[in-house]
C-alpha positions as CSV (number, residue, x, y, z in Angstrom):
1,M,98.5,129.0,114.3
2,R,102.2,128.1,115.0
3,Y,103.0,124.8,116.4
4,E,105.9,122.8,117.7
5,I,105.9,118.8,118.2
6,L,107.9,118.5,121.5
7,H,110.1,115.3,123.2
8,R,109.7,112.8,119.9
9,P,109.3,110.4,119.4
10,S,108.2,108.0,122.3
11,F,106.3,111.1,124.3
12,S,105.3,113.6,122.2
13,M,103.5,116.8,122.9
14,A,102.0,119.2,120.7
15,H,102.8,122.8,121.3
16,I,100.2,125.3,119.9
17,E,100.0,129.0,119.8
18,L,97.1,130.6,119.0
19,E,96.5,134.1,117.9
20,S,93.3,136.0,119.3
21,G,90.2,134.4,118.6
22,E,91.6,131.9,116.7
23,A,90.8,127.8,118.1
24,I,91.6,124.4,117.6
25,K,89.3,121.3,118.2
26,A,90.8,118.7,120.6
27,E,90.0,115.0,121.6
28,T,88.8,114.8,125.0
29,G,91.6,114.2,127.7
30,A,94.1,115.7,125.5
31,M,95.3,119.0,127.3
32,V,98.2,119.0,129.6
33,S,98.8,122.9,129.7
34,M,96.9,126.0,128.5
35,S,97.4,129.9,129.1
36,S,95.1,131.4,131.4
37,N,93.2,132.9,128.7
38,I,92.4,130.1,126.7
39,E,89.0,129.7,126.7
40,L,87.8,125.7,126.7
41,Q,84.1,124.7,125.6
42,T,83.0,121.4,125.0
43,E,80.7,120.1,122.3
44,T,79.6,116.9,120.0
45,G,79.1,118.9,117.5
46,G,75.6,117.6,117.1
47,L,74.1,114.2,117.4
48,L,75.3,112.2,114.0
49,G,78.5,113.5,114.4
50,A,79.3,112.0,117.5
51,F,77.9,109.4,117.1
52,K,80.0,109.2,114.0
53,R,83.5,109.5,116.1
54,S,82.6,107.2,119.2
55,I,81.8,104.2,116.3
56,G,84.8,105.0,115.1
57,G,86.8,104.9,118.4
58,E,86.6,109.0,119.1
59,S,85.5,110.2,122.1
60,L,81.6,111.4,121.9
61,F,82.7,115.0,122.6
62,L,85.4,117.8,121.3
63,N,87.0,120.1,123.6
64,T,87.6,123.6,121.7
65,F,90.3,125.8,122.7
66,R,89.6,129.8,121.9
67,A,92.5,132.3,122.7
68,Q,91.2,135.5,123.8
69,G,94.6,137.2,123.0
70,K,97.5,135.6,122.2
71,G,97.7,132.2,123.8
72,D,99.1,128.6,124.0
73,V,97.9,124.9,124.4
74,Q,99.7,122.1,125.1
75,L,98.4,118.4,123.8
76,A,99.7,115.0,124.3
77,P,98.1,111.5,123.3
78,A,96.9,109.3,126.1
79,Y,99.8,106.2,125.3
80,P,103.6,106.8,124.6
81,G,104.1,107.5,120.7
82,D,104.4,110.2,118.3
83,V,102.5,113.2,117.0
84,E,102.3,113.6,113.6
85,V,101.1,117.2,111.9
86,L,99.3,116.7,108.2
87,E,99.1,119.4,106.3
88,T,96.6,118.7,103.5
89,T,93.7,119.4,102.6
90,E,93.6,116.0,100.8
91,T,90.9,113.5,102.6
92,I,93.1,111.6,105.2
93,Y,91.9,108.1,106.3
94,A,93.3,107.0,109.9
95,Q,92.7,103.9,112.4
96,S,90.2,104.7,115.2
97,G,91.9,106.4,117.9
98,A,94.3,108.2,116.0
99,F,93.0,111.5,115.5
100,M,94.6,114.0,118.5
101,A,93.7,117.7,117.3
102,G,92.6,119.8,114.4
103,P,91.5,123.3,113.5
104,E,87.6,124.9,114.0
105,D,86.6,123.3,111.0
106,V,87.5,119.7,111.0
107,E,85.1,117.0,109.6
108,I,85.5,113.9,111.3
109,D,83.2,111.0,109.5
110,T,83.7,107.0,109.6
111,K,84.2,104.7,106.9
112,L,82.4,101.6,107.0
113,G,84.6,99.4,104.0
114,G,83.3,95.6,105.2
115,F,86.2,93.4,106.1
116,K,88.9,95.2,104.0
117,T,88.6,97.8,106.9
118,F,89.7,95.0,109.4
119,F,92.2,96.9,111.2
120,A,92.8,94.4,114.3
121,R,91.3,96.1,117.2
122,E,90.3,98.9,115.1
123,G,87.2,97.3,113.7
124,L,85.3,97.6,110.4
125,F,85.9,101.1,110.9
126,L,88.2,104.2,109.5
127,L,88.3,107.6,110.6
128,K,87.4,110.3,107.4
129,I,89.3,113.5,108.1
130,R,89.0,116.8,106.1
131,S,90.2,119.6,107.4
132,S,91.6,122.8,105.8
133,G,94.4,123.2,108.5
134,P,97.3,121.0,110.3
135,V,95.5,117.9,112.0
136,F,97.4,116.3,114.6
137,L,97.4,112.3,114.5
138,S,99.1,110.4,117.6
139,S,100.6,106.9,117.4
140,F,102.2,104.1,119.6
141,G,105.5,104.6,118.9
142,A,107.9,106.2,116.4
143,I,105.5,107.7,113.4
144,Y,107.2,107.5,109.8
145,S,105.9,107.7,106.4
146,R,106.3,105.9,102.7
147,E,105.6,108.1,99.9
148,L,104.1,105.7,97.1
149,V,103.8,106.9,93.3
150,N,101.7,104.2,91.3
151,E,103.3,101.1,93.4
152,R,102.3,98.6,95.7
153,F,103.0,98.2,99.5
154,I,102.5,95.9,102.3
155,V,102.2,96.9,105.9
156,D,101.2,94.9,108.8
157,T,97.7,96.2,110.1
158,G,98.7,97.1,113.8
159,H,101.0,99.7,112.5
160,I,99.1,101.5,110.1
161,V,98.2,105.0,111.8
162,A,96.4,106.6,108.5
163,F,96.8,107.0,104.7
164,T,95.7,110.2,102.4
165,E,93.6,109.7,99.4
166,G,94.2,108.1,96.0
167,L,95.7,105.1,97.9
168,D,93.9,102.0,97.6
169,F,94.1,98.8,99.9
170,S,93.3,95.2,100.3
171,V,93.7,93.6,103.7
172,R,94.6,89.6,103.3
173,K,97.1,86.9,105.7
174,V,100.8,87.2,105.4
175,G,101.1,84.0,103.6
176,G,99.7,80.7,103.8
177,L,97.5,79.6,107.0
178,K,100.8,78.4,108.8
179,S,102.6,82.0,108.2
180,T,99.5,83.4,109.2
181,F,99.6,81.4,112.7
182,L,103.1,81.0,113.5
183,S,105.0,83.6,111.9
184,G,103.9,86.0,114.3
185,E,102.5,88.3,111.7
186,G,98.7,88.3,111.1
187,L,96.8,90.8,108.6
188,V,98.4,92.7,106.0
189,A,97.0,95.7,103.9
190,E,98.5,96.2,100.2
191,F,98.5,99.6,99.0
192,E,98.0,100.6,95.8
193,G,98.1,103.9,93.7
194,T,99.9,107.3,94.9
195,G,99.8,108.6,98.2
196,T,101.4,108.6,101.7
197,V,101.0,105.8,104.1
198,Y,101.9,106.6,107.8
199,M,102.8,104.3,110.2
200,Q,104.1,103.3,113.6
201,S,106.7,101.6,114.7
202,R,104.9,100.1,117.7
203,S,101.9,97.7,117.7
204,I,99.2,97.9,120.8
205,D,98.0,94.7,119.8
206,S,101.7,93.1,120.0
207,F,102.5,94.9,122.7
208,V,99.5,93.5,125.1
209,G,100.1,90.0,124.0
210,W,103.8,90.3,125.0
211,L,102.4,92.0,128.5
212,T,99.6,89.3,129.3
213,P,101.4,86.5,130.3
214,M,103.7,88.7,132.7
215,L,100.6,89.7,134.7
216,P,99.1,88.3,137.9
217,S,96.5,85.9,137.4
218,R,93.7,85.2,139.9
219,S,94.1,81.3,141.9
């Protein structure tokens, strides 16, 4: 499998080239275009797996694109933003809705962690992703990363895309009660340990909050 991320960072699209017999799994609705020799199959991957993905904010179904001879497929997220490819065999924890595509053996589970995983709109679940090949994650805005080596780092919960295994975190208020409500900042996640945190430069919650007063209201 070879890939290239085009039109970064605002309107990113993944261009993926597959050898004959090779396949990639993707979220439903992610396909932009594909070669005529790409075979598409839609499946749940089992009812339990589909249920776990759905409570983690993903769709019940996954599309498998398999090449019959060399071919290519183009994938993009539903909203403006970036696509990051994680080439690691480590377990990845991602925010709800961040998974876009991965190899055929990709496993997507959900991790329930109580209040500590309450990432704003994402709710109480994180996606737990395991894979032997590249995992394609999407974001709202550009993606940037920070590598931590036995240190602490604080991120607004609305800007977290994913993080690698080896990092622990706690969710807390940004300051006192006054700061939490008046600073424009809400909950933050404080990461600790060794690993990589992937962040998005925009927050969907902040964008919705900015847009809502401009929408027409019913009289």
